[in-house]
N, C-alpha and C positions, 0 to 999 in steps of 0.2 A: 504494500500500500504506500502511496506517495504521501509524504508529510504535507498535508493540506491545512486549510484554515482550522478545522476542529483540533487537530493535533498540535498545531502551533499555539492555539489558545490554551491548551492544557499545559504547555511548557512555560507560560508566562510567570514571571516573578515580579512582585508578589502575586500569588494566585488569587483567583476569585473564590468566593465561598462555595459556589455551586455552578455547574455547567449543565445546560440542557441541549443535547444534540438531537436534531430531528432530520429524518430522511425518509423519502417515499420508497427508496430501494432497500428492501429487507437484507439483501446481501451486504450492502454498505454498513447497515446497522450491525450486522453480525461481525464484520471486519473491525468496526470500532470497538465492539464488545470484547473481541480478542485482544485488542491493544490496551484498552482501558483496564481490563481485568477487574479487580474487586474495589476499585476506587469508590468511596462512598459519596464523593462530591460530584459525581457524574451521573446524569439521568439520560438514558438513551430512549428515544421515542420514534417508533415507526409510524409514519402517517403524513398527512397533508399539513404543512406548516401553517396554512391559513386557519385551520381548525385547532391544531395543537397549541400554537402560540396564544390564541385568544382564550381557549378553555383551560389550559394547564400551566402555561408559563407566565403570561402577563399578570394574572391575578396574584402571583407570588411576589411581584415587584411593584410595590405601590408606594407612592410618595408619603402617604399618611403613616406608613410603617417605617419610614426612613430607609427604604431599601432601593438600591439603584440597580439598573441592568444595562448591559451592553448587548446589542443584538447584531450579529454578523450574518449576512445573507449571502450564500453562494449563488452567483448569477447563472450557473449552469442549469438550464431547464427550469428557471424560476418563474412561477406564475403566481403573483400576489394579488389578492382581492383587495 
């Protein structure tokens, strides 16, 4: 697997508290799972980012809770609503 955006983000110092990696391709999720291993700060989600971001990720990052988020979108086959 090529060291791409998700893996580069996981190597940042200082690290983020948690990472949410989303992909439509189940094979890519499995490849990431193999690399990530048992890291507790990484959540892998197989699905459409339009749904997963709104339902599962963005509700966890709210101003009222003093939580910030950084969202990196891979432009390859990206279709955002």
